[in-house]
Each structure stands twice: as structure tokens, then as C-alpha cells.
C-alpha positions as semicolon CSV with decimal commas, in nm:
position;residue;x (nm);y (nm);z (nm)
1;X;-1,849;0,315;1,097
2;X;-2,157;0,473;0,940
3;X;-2,015;0,821;0,995
4;X;-1,825;0,955;0,695
5;X;-1,509;1,022;0,895
6;X;-1,494;0,687;1,071
7;X;-1,303;0,397;0,920
8;X;-1,226;0,102;1,147
9;X;-0,974;-0,067;0,918
10;X;-0,995;-0,401;1,099
11;X;-1,360;-0,430;0,989
12;X;-1,277;-0,409;0,619
13;X;-1,207;-0,767;0,515
14;X;-1,409;-0,804;0,196
15;X;-1,776;-0,801;0,109
16;X;-1,992;-1,076;0,252
17;X;-2,143;-1,323;0,007
18;X;-2,526;-1,322;0,017
19;X;-2,678;-1,670;0,023
20;X;-3,014;-1,841;0,065
21;X;-3,097;-2,197;0,174
22;X;-3,419;-2,229;-0,029
23;X;-3,412;-2,467;-0,324
24;X;-3,597;-2,223;-0,550
25;X;-3,696;-1,859;-0,516
26;X;-4,070;-1,830;-0,579
27;X;-4,350;-1,582;-0,531
28;X;-4,433;-1,750;-0,201
29;X;-4,089;-1,701;-0,041
30;X;-3,947;-1,400;-0,225
31;X;-4,015;-1,151;0,056
32;X;-3,848;-1,369;0,320
33;X;-3,546;-1,429;0,098
34;X;-3,518;-1,059;0,017
35;X;-3,545;-0,955;0,383
36;X;-3,257;-1,183;0,485
37;X;-3,048;-1,076;0,185
38;X;-3,098;-0,707;0,258
39;X;-2,965;-0,744;0,614
40;X;-2,633;-0,866;0,471
41;X;-2,637;-0,621;0,182
42;X;-2,676;-0,325;0,418
43;X;-2,348;-0,420;0,586
44;X;-2,177;-0,446;0,248
45;X;-2,337;-0,122;0,131
46;X;-2,193;0,079;0,421
47;X;-1,841;-0,046;0,347
48;X;-1,881;0,007;-0,029
49;X;-1,991;0,367;0,024
50;X;-1,698;0,436;0,259
51;X;-1,441;0,280;0,023
52;X;-1,561;0,501;-0,264
53;X;-1,524;0,806;-0,041
54;X;-1,180;0,692;0,070
55;X;-1,055;0,652;-0,289
56;X;-1,171;1,005;-0,367
57;X;-0,959;1,141;-0,080
58;X;-1,203;1,154;0,212
59;X;-0,965;0,975;0,451
60;X;-0,939;0,946;0,828
61;X;-0,661;1,201;0,874
62;X;-0,909;1,475;0,782
63;X;-1,100;1,407;1,106
64;X;-0,805;1,402;1,344
65;X;-0,835;1,605;1,665
66;X;-0,509;1,738;1,815
67;X;-0,524;1,818;2,187
68;X;-0,178;1,977;2,230
69;X;-0,142;2,303;2,039
70;X;-0,459;2,235;1,835
71;X;-0,390;2,544;1,620
72;X;-0,109;2,345;1,454
73;X;-0,294;2,049;1,307
74;X;-0,207;1,984;0,942
75;X;-0,427;1,723;0,773
76;X;-0,259;1,603;0,455
77;X;-0,389;1,318;0,240
78;X;-0,140;1,127;0,024
79;X;-0,401;0,956;-0,190
80;X;-0,216;0,635;-0,273
81;X;-0,553;0,455;-0,282
82;X;-0,633;0,647;-0,600
83;X;-0,284;0,572;-0,736
84;X;-0,327;0,197;-0,680
85;X;-0,673;0,189;-0,841
86;X;-0,552;0,386;-1,144
87;X;-0,262;0,148;-1,198
88;X;-0,469;-0,169;-1,162
89;X;-0,738;-0,050;-1,401
90;X;-0,492;0,089;-1,654
91;X;-0,259;-0,212;-1,650
92;X;-0,520;-0,486;-1,689
93;X;-0,799;-0,300;-1,872
94;X;-0,605;-0,027;-2,052
95;X;-0,651;-0,207;-2,385
96;X;-0,984;-0,344;-2,513
97;X;-1,070;-0,701;-2,417
98;X;-1,144;-0,904;-2,729
99;X;-1,282;-1,248;-2,808
100;X;-1,100;-1,495;-3,031
101;X;-1,172;-1,835;-3,179
102;X;-1,041;-2,077;-2,918
103;X;-0,990;-2,394;-3,125
104;X;-1,108;-2,578;-3,435
105;X;-1,227;-2,894;-3,264
106;X;-1,583;-2,835;-3,152
107;X;-1,870;-3,042;-3,286
108;X;-2,093;-2,751;-3,387
109;X;-1,895;-2,523;-3,618
110;X;-1,636;-2,543;-3,890
111;X;-1,333;-2,318;-3,858
112;X;-1,464;-2,051;-4,098
113;X;-1,810;-2,051;-3,935
114;X;-1,652;-2,017;-3,590
115;X;-1,447;-1,719;-3,706
116;X;-1,756;-1,553;-3,848
117;X;-1,948;-1,602;-3,522
118;X;-1,667;-1,455;-3,308
119;X;-1,619;-1,163;-3,549
120;X;-1,989;-1,079;-3,537
121;X;-1,990;-1,102;-3,157
122;X;-1,696;-0,860;-3,138
123;X;-1,884;-0,619;-3,365
124;X;-2,186;-0,632;-3,135
125;X;-1,973;-0,566;-2,826
126;X;-1,794;-0,280;-3,001
127;X;-2,129;-0,125;-3,088
128;X;-2,230;-0,148;-2,721
129;X;-1,913;0,039;-2,613
130;X;-1,795;-0,253;-2,403
131;X;-1,435;-0,121;-2,390
132;X;-1,537;0,187;-2,193
133;X;-1,786;-0,011;-1,984
134;X;-1,516;-0,266;-1,896
135;X;-1,295;0,012;-1,760
136;X;-1,584;0,164;-1,568
137;X;-1,673;-0,175;-1,419
138;X;-1,309;-0,253;-1,336
139;X;-1,270;0,077;-1,148
140;X;-1,579;-0,010;-0,944
141;X;-1,466;-0,353;-0,827
142;X;-1,105;-0,235;-0,785
143;X;-1,234;0,013;-0,526
144;X;-1,498;-0,185;-0,339
145;X;-1,426;-0,548;-0,434
146;X;-1,740;-0,617;-0,640
147;X;-1,905;-0,482;-0,953
148;X;-2,228;-0,562;-1,133
149;X;-2,328;-0,571;-1,498
150;X;-2,667;-0,623;-1,658
151;X;-2,731;-0,758;-2,008
152;X;-3,082;-0,722;-2,151
153;X;-3,234;-0,751;-2,500
154;X;-3,324;-0,443;-2,698
155;X;-3,696;-0,383;-2,724
156;X;-3,631;-0,227;-3,063
157;X;-3,310;-0,327;-3,238
158;X;-3,104;-0,020;-3,334
159;X;-2,797;-0,171;-3,502
160;X;-2,599;-0,493;-3,520
161;X;-2,636;-0,584;-3,154
162;X;-2,937;-0,771;-3,014
163;X;-2,850;-0,682;-2,655
164;X;-2,753;-0,385;-2,439
165;X;-2,491;-0,378;-2,161
166;X;-2,529;-0,163;-1,849
167;X;-2,307;-0,132;-1,541
168;X;-2,499;-0,112;-1,213
169;X;-2,423;0,069;-0,887
170;X;-2,291;-0,186;-0,632
171;X;-2,455;0,016;-0,353
172;X;-2,796;-0,074;-0,500
173;X;-2,728;-0,416;-0,651
174;X;-2,642;-0,765;-0,531
175;X;-2,661;-1,132;-0,632
176;X;-2,808;-1,406;-0,412
177;X;-2,626;-1,743;-0,425
178;X;-2,727;-2,089;-0,309
179;X;-2,594;-2,184;0,033
180;X;-2,465;-2,525;-0,082
181;X;-2,113;-2,606;-0,195
182;X;-2,185;-2,502;-0,555
183;X;-2,297;-2,147;-0,467
184;X;-2,490;-2,110;-0,791
185;X;-2,652;-1,770;-0,861
186;X;-3,017;-1,786;-0,755
187;X;-3,126;-1,427;-0,817
188;X;-3,001;-1,083;-0,910
189;X;-3,146;-0,782;-0,727
190;X;-3,145;-0,414;-0,819
191;X;-3,331;-0,138;-0,637
192;X;-3,382;0,238;-0,616
193;X;-3,546;0,471;-0,364
194;X;-3,801;0,739;-0,452
195;X;-3,869;1,074;-0,287
196;X;-4,123;0,916;-0,050
197;X;-3,852;0,688;0,093
198;X;-4,009;0,386;-0,075
199;X;-3,764;0,141;-0,227
200;X;-3,850;-0,029;-0,556
201;X;-3,695;-0,375;-0,594
202;X;-3,657;-0,583;-0,910
203;X;-3,555;-0,946;-0,852
204;X;-3,444;-1,159;-1,148
205;X;-3,444;-1,539;-1,127
206;X;-3,372;-1,771;-1,421
207;X;-3,743;-1,812;-1,492
208;X;-3,923;-1,513;-1,339
209;X;-3,895;-1,141;-1,269
210;X;-4,046;-1,005;-0,946
211;X;-4,116;-0,643;-0,863
212;X;-4,198;-0,527;-0,512
213;X;-4,189;-0,212;-0,299
214;X;-4,067;-0,180;0,058
215;X;-3,952;0,070;0,316
216;X;-3,581;0,142;0,291
217;X;-3,385;0,037;0,601
218;X;-3,194;-0,246;0,764
219;X;-3,516;-0,451;0,785
220;X;-3,713;-0,503;0,465
221;X;-4,084;-0,429;0,508
222;X;-4,295;-0,503;0,199
223;X;-4,562;-0,258;0,091
224;X;-4,800;-0,286;-0,201
225;X;-4,854;-0,562;-0,452
226;X;-4,590;-0,816;-0,558
227;X;-4,572;-0,836;-0,938
228;X;-4,454;-1,148;-1,121
229;X;-4,363;-1,192;-1,488
230;X;-4,178;-1,441;-1,707
231;X;-3,803;-1,396;-1,758
232;X;-3,790;-1,418;-2,136
233;X;-3,413;-1,472;-2,165
234;X;-3,402;-1,775;-1,935
235;X;-3,103;-1,652;-1,734
236;X;-3,019;-1,404;-1,457
237;X;-2,921;-1,085;-1,644
238;X;-2,724;-0,941;-1,349
239;X;-2,366;-1,072;-1,327
240;X;-2,132;-1,014;-1,033
241;X;-1,764;-0,938;-1,099
242;X;-1,506;-0,978;-0,820
243;X;-1,171;-0,809;-0,767
244;X;-1,041;-1,116;-0,583
245;X;-1,182;-1,427;-0,414
246;X;-1,231;-1,235;-0,087
247;X;-1,428;-0,960;-0,265
248;X;-1,181;-0,700;-0,136
249;X;-1,082;-0,378;-0,309
250;X;-0,727;-0,346;-0,434
251;X;-0,620;-0,106;-0,154
252;X;-0,836;-0,253;0,121
253;X;-0,561;-0,471;0,269
254;X;-0,334;-0,173;0,327
255;X;-0,577;0,075;0,480
256;X;-0,378;0,088;0,805
257;X;-0,055;0,156;0,614
258;X;-0,222;0,429;0,410
259;X;-0,341;0,591;0,731
260;X;0,012;0,569;0,873
261;X;0,152;0,745;0,564
262;X;-0,104;1,026;0,599
263;X;-0,019;1,059;0,969
264;X;0,355;1,062;0,897
265;X;0,323;1,333;0,632
266;X;0,086;1,546;0,839
267;X;0,305;1,528;1,149
268;X;0,613;1,624;0,947
269;X;0,432;1,941;0,849
270;X;0,324;1,990;1,211
271;X;0,686;1,957;1,319
272;X;0,792;2,220;1,066
273;X;0,513;2,454;1,175
274;X;0,593;2,407;1,543
275;X;0,962;2,477;1,476
276;X;0,872;2,804;1,302
277;X;0,617;2,893;1,568
278;X;0,832;2,793;1,866
279;X;0,721;2,902;2,212
280;X;0,910;3,191;2,374
281;X;1,048;3,115;2,723
282;X;1,082;3,398;2,977
283;X;1,303;3,310;3,275
284;X;1,348;3,566;3,557
285;X;1,168;3,825;3,345
286;X;0,846;3,999;3,444
287;X;0,636;4,106;3,147
288;X;0,266;4,185;3,113
289;X;0,040;4,132;2,812
290;X;0,087;4,491;2,686
291;X;0,464;4,454;2,695
292;X;0,439;4,114;2,522
293;X;0,229;4,268;2,243
294;X;0,493;4,539;2,203
295;X;0,762;4,267;2,194
296;X;0,585;4,087;1,910
297;X;0,547;4,412;1,718
298;X;0,896;4,554;1,771
299;X;1,075;4,218;1,769
300;X;1,301;4,294;2,068
301;X;1,307;4,346;2,447
302;X;1,552;4,496;2,696
303;X;1,634;4,293;3,009
304;X;1,857;4,338;3,316
305;X;1,968;4,128;3,610
306;X;1,769;4,159;3,932
307;X;1,853;4,014;4,272
308;X;2,149;3,832;4,121
309;X;1,930;3,634;3,871
310;X;2,031;3,638;3,508
311;X;1,732;3,697;3,281
312;X;1,691;3,438;3,004
313;X;1,480;3,489;2,693
314;X;1,487;3,210;2,431
315;X;1,273;2,995;2,203
316;X;1,179;2,640;2,303
317;X;1,231;2,443;1,984
318;X;1,281;2,081;1,885
319;X;1,333;1,987;1,522
320;X;1,238;1,651;1,373
321;X;1,511;1,440;1,219
322;X;1,390;1,457;0,861
323;X;1,623;1,179;0,742
324;X;1,479;0,928;0,989
325;X;1,123;1,035;0,913
326;X;1,185;1,000;0,539
327;X;1,321;0,648;0,594
328;X;0,999;0,556;0,774
329;X;0,781;0,715;0,504
330;X;0,968;0,530;0,228
331;X;0,934;0,200;0,417
332;X;0,557;0,243;0,460
333;X;0,513;0,332;0,092
334;X;0,716;0,034;-0,029
335;X;0,512;-0,198;0,194
336;X;0,194;-0,063;0,037
337;X;0,329;-0,126;-0,313
338;X;0,449;-0,476;-0,231
339;X;0,127;-0,592;-0,066
340;X;-0,094;-0,451;-0,341
341;X;0,127;-0,574;-0,625
342;X;0,194;-0,224;-0,758
343;X;0,537;-0,165;-0,913
344;X;0,770;0,105;-0,784
345;X;0,771;0,295;-1,109
346;X;1,082;0,494;-1,184
347;X;1,298;0,291;-0,944
348;X;1,551;0,057;-1,100
349;X;1,913;-0,017;-1,027
350;X;2,180;-0,101;-1,281
351;X;2,005;0,071;-1,573
352;X;1,767;-0,220;-1,631
353;X;1,512;-0,177;-1,908
354;X;1,258;-0,390;-2,095
355;X;1,236;-0,753;-1,985
356;X;1,517;-0,705;-1,731
357;X;1,308;-0,437;-1,562
358;X;0,998;-0,658;-1,566
359;X;1,188;-0,937;-1,390
360;X;1,389;-0,710;-1,162
361;X;1,334;-0,559;-0,823
362;X;1,084;-0,292;-0,934
363;X;0,777;-0,513;-0,884
364;X;0,654;-0,541;-1,242
365;X;0,673;-0,921;-1,234
366;X;0,449;-0,929;-0,925
367;X;0,212;-0,687;-1,097
368;X;0,196;-0,919;-1,397
369;X;0,121;-1,223;-1,177
370;X;-0,158;-1,032;-1,000
371;X;-0,295;-0,920;-1,336
372;X;-0,314;-1,279;-1,458
373;X;-0,508;-1,374;-1,146
374;X;-0,745;-1,082;-1,204
375;X;-0,795;-1,197;-1,564
376;X;-0,905;-1,541;-1,446
377;X;-1,169;-1,400;-1,212
378;X;-1,290;-1,150;-1,470
379;X;-1,303;-1,423;-1,735
380;X;-1,524;-1,640;-1,515
381;X;-1,782;-1,361;-1,489
382;X;-1,745;-1,282;-1,859
383;X;-1,849;-1,637;-1,944
384;X;-2,163;-1,589;-1,735
385;X;-2,228;-1,273;-1,936
386;X;-2,171;-1,463;-2,262
387;X;-2,428;-1,722;-2,152
388;X;-2,685;-1,444;-2,112
389;X;-2,586;-1,301;-2,454
390;X;-2,619;-1,646;-2,608
391;X;-2,971;-1,683;-2,470
392;X;-3,069;-1,340;-2,604
393;X;-2,924;-1,410;-2,950
394;X;-3,093;-1,749;-2,973
395;X;-3,430;-1,584;-2,902
396;X;-3,371;-1,305;-3,152
397;X;-3,552;-1,319;-3,484
398;X;-3,286;-1,114;-3,661
399;X;-2,931;-1,245;-3,623
400;X;-2,681;-1,452;-3,815
401;X;-2,495;-1,616;-3,525
402;X;-2,770;-1,824;-3,369
403;X;-2,522;-2,114;-3,364
404;X;-2,299;-1,933;-3,111
405;X;-2,103;-2,194;-2,913
406;X;-1,935;-2,073;-2,592
407;X;-1,671;-2,345;-2,622
408;X;-1,549;-2,169;-2,939
409;X;-1,471;-1,844;-2,760
410;X;-1,158;-1,745;-2,571
411;X;-1,124;-1,415;-2,383
412;X;-0,815;-1,219;-2,480
413;X;-0,662;-0,951;-2,255
414;X;-0,416;-0,713;-2,417
415;X;-0,123;-0,524;-2,270
416;X;0,246;-0,456;-2,341
417;X;0,179;-0,499;-2,713
418;X;0,498;-0,338;-2,847
419;X;0,745;-0,435;-2,575
420;X;1,012;-0,677;-2,702
421;X;0,882;-0,626;-3,054
422;X;1,175;-0,791;-3,234
423;X;1,153;-1,110;-3,027
424;X;0,776;-1,132;-3,077
425;X;0,795;-1,097;-3,454
426;X;1,075;-1,355;-3,469
427;X;0,867;-1,592;-3,257
428;X;0,572;-1,543;-3,493
429;X;0,788;-1,634;-3,793
430;X;0,924;-1,941;-3,614
431;X;0,572;-2,059;-3,526
432;X;0,462;-2,009;-3,885
433;X;0,764;-2,205;-4,013
434;X;0,685;-2,485;-3,769
435;X;0,337;-2,519;-3,918
436;X;0,141;-2,386;-3,619
437;X;-0,208;-2,259;-3,703
438;X;-0,164;-1,885;-3,753
439;X;-0,467;-1,795;-3,543
440;X;-0,301;-1,956;-3,241
441;X;0,040;-1,820;-3,336
442;X;-0,086;-1,460;-3,353
443;X;-0,264;-1,502;-3,020
444;X;0,043;-1,659;-2,855
445;X;0,293;-1,385;-2,938
446;X;0,061;-1,126;-2,778
447;X;0,147;-0,854;-3,027
448;X;-0,193;-0,723;-3,137
449;X;-0,488;-0,582;-2,938
450;X;-0,738;-0,786;-3,144
451;X;-0,566;-1,105;-3,268
452;X;-0,891;-1,242;-3,407
453;X;-0,937;-0,942;-3,637
454;X;-0,568;-0,947;-3,736
455;X;-0,600;-1,313;-3,838
456;X;-0,921;-1,243;-4,029
457;X;-0,774;-0,943;-4,213
458;X;-0,449;-1,129;-4,290
459;X;-0,599;-1,466;-4,380
460;X;-0,561;-1,424;-4,756
461;X;-0,201;-1,306;-4,732
462;X;-0,115;-1,580;-4,484
463;X;-0,249;-1,846;-4,720
464;X;-0,047;-1,689;-5,002
465;X;0,270;-1,694;-4,790
466;X;0,216;-2,059;-4,701
467;X;0,174;-2,152;-5,068
468;X;0,486;-1,958;-5,166
469;X;0,689;-2,116;-4,887
470;X;0,563;-2,461;-4,985
471;X;0,647;-2,400;-5,350
472;X;0,992;-2,269;-5,258
473;X;1,053;-2,569;-5,034
474;X;0,954;-2,812;-5,312
475;X;1,176;-2,628;-5,563
476;X;1,470;-2,640;-5,321
477;X;1,421;-3,011;-5,262
478;X;1,403;-3,077;-5,638
479;X;1,714;-2,866;-5,698
480;X;1,900;-3,051;-5,423
481;X;1,793;-3,387;-5,562
482;X;1,907;-3,283;-5,911
483;X;2,250;-3,169;-5,781
484;X;2,301;-3,495;-5,593
485;X;2,211;-3,693;-5,901
486;X;2,453;-3,499;-6,118
487;X;2,732;-3,547;-5,861
488;X;2,662;-3,919;-5,858
489;X;2,700;-3,943;-6,235
């Protein structure tokens, strides 16, 4: 499996979680913990590296050896792995993820203060280019099942943000969890290897940062001095993001089907080539190599009967039934789409469009359900990231949101903003008429990429509309009361 061209699909069943049974990682046990963790990480690393190669098109069919007529051996890659990854990343993370004020019921902030805190946080994340980094991170864990992000404070503040966000290579990063039922993060590890084949490890625990050097390999061998320092932010800055609970990539479950599609396509081309290059059968004909060369050049040969035997000269050819092969290829492709939750784009019966298409047979409803599940997992890791950001901001000497409360913040994913536009705007008006808080109404109709900013920008106009509607309602009630009184007289 370590060879580039080898891919035993039955071995790809998600990345293994790395755990430790120690109660606390300290300077005394860090080398033992790291050695055990690296043995598991090396297994994960080999699969991660192979999955990245596979998504780029380096797939098993390229290494096929054909024993019969080896000169006809087409190796065609239909890179549906790349197609699936592109769809997943684009559908869930195609629009920026924003943060909104969750509710006006916490004990720490008033509504206006909570809005200001969330607005400032969004400005910081925008300055850090989090939109692009979210897409980059999503592509990573969509391919190999896991992704890693690091949040650290700026040594010298350059703008609004007190922190910087960096995506890490999953081949050189992992998180160690406790082995108990809670599986709390115990440490985050990142490493790199120099030209002398020495690997430099940095291990972050909630209270300390350790730096050590070891020989790269399946067995960790420490070399040099172990350095220890205080973790000033009081949290593990490395956060693990998962594609699903099994830590599997989005095309990992269908690797065998993807290989079958490549084989089907390649053999169809082989069948076509073999039909064109059919073998020539000589029966009751004597011909030497010089005559055969002349036959190939001139394109014809003269024959005659000898000893009562009729000479026969014909091509041996068998043509594939392309209709049956196409049926098989379509079946394999549809199975891939169904298992991965990818819609069959461009396929719809009955002229369905809009919501009818989303709920129809094309698979968009399944894609939406899978996207919602992905949002939940991503949101869980995002809250860990927000905890690190909160710790950094609280320790900053120059910020205006030191009262950041995580309970105030809701993570908002954005997609399909303009679909069903008329129904969404009507729903927004109905919610406003019913007296629903407009922040929640704007978020509910799912019409804007950044509902928090829309509410903030529209707050003055919304208050004006409410006053006008209230005044109009009072005037109507007074007019009605006056009419009824006049009719009574």
C-alpha cells in the first residue's frame, strides 16, 4: 500500500483516532506519548498521501498489466473523485460562512452589545481571509477525511484582528485525544523534516508547548534537548475538522466502484482497438514473413486451392455490445452518485425545476441532507476554534470585544440564496407582520449571505417600518371605531 500505484480499497475505512491513556501530558511522559501517537499517525499518513494522489488522477488503472495482447492496453481515468470533491466543497462552502447573533437572552450582553461583538468578530475573520481558508480546509478533509487549522495570536498586531488563522498539512499534523468516553483533545502536534532527516516536533497542550527533535520513521527516536514553555493562550491552538464521524473522505466509500468505472472505460477502448487491429487468420495458406510484409504493404494476396483444400483468409474479430456496456457504466456511475450524496446534475424527468427538482429524483434532496450533516460536524470544530479566539482576545491589550460570549454566536452557512426568491421575500414579510424579531426572521428565510450584516445595515429602516406599520394600524383601528360609532347613532 506504500507504493504509489497500489490501493487496496478494503483498507480505506477512515483515519484512526489517536488516543492516549495518560491523565495529563507532561515533560516526563511526552516522548512516550508521542512515540505511540506517531505509530498510528504513520498509518493515517500513508492513506492520506494516497487519497490526495488519487483525487489528482493517479489511480490504479494506470498501473494495470495486460498479459494478452499487451500492446493494446488503454489506461483511462474517469476522475469522478475530483468531481465529487468539487461538488461537496462548492455546495457547502461556496458562500462565506458568517457568524450571527444567536439570541437576546444571555446574561452577559444586551442585544446591541451582542450585535457589536459579532460584527467585530466577523470583521476580524474577514481580515484573516477566512472565506478562502475555509474552502481550502474543506477540500482537504473532503479528500482525506480530516483537516487541521491553527489559530495563534499576532506578535505584532497589523490590523483589526488579534489572531491569525493557518491551515496545516494533515500529513504532518494530528491531535491526540483522551482514551476515555469523553475523548477530549489532550494535545495538538505539528512537525516538519529537515535536510538531515531530522524531524522537528511541536506539541501543544492547554498549558505548555513542547519542542523536540527525533528521527523520522515509524518508530519515534528522540534526539537532542526537550524544550518546554508556557502556552500563553490557555488552549490547544490546533483544531481537527472531520468530513464525517468515521473520518473518511467523501469518495472513499466508493473507491471500488470508481476503479470499476475506470476498468469499464479502458476495456471499451481496448475492445475498439482490438476490433480495428483484428488478427488475420490464414487457413490452408503457406506464407513466409517476407510475403506477409508484402501483404501488409500492398493490402492484398492471391490464393489458390491445393490438394482439394479451399484457402481461407479472414480477420478474427469480436465486437463488444456497446449498448450493454453503456448500461453497466451508467449503473456504476449512478451508484457512485447515490452513495456519495452527489446529485445527477442535468438529469430530470417531467421538466422539473426549482423546488420540484430539489425534491425529485435527481438527488439534490439527498445532497442537502448530507450538507446539513457536514455543517453540524464543521460547526462543532468551529466552536473549538472560537474558544481559542476568545482566549486570545481576552488576553489582548487592544480590543473592544473582550466580553465575547460564545453562547451569543451562531454559525451561519449560506447557499441557494436566490432560489425561490418570491416565496422567501413573502415569508420575510409575514414574519415581520407577526412580530418576529427581524434578526431571526432574516436568518430564517436564508436569503442573504451575511444575515447579521443585513440586519445591522437595515436596523434603522426596519425600526422606521415598524413605527409606520404601528401608526397605520392605530389609525385604522381609530377609523373603524369612528365608523362603528357613527353607524350606531
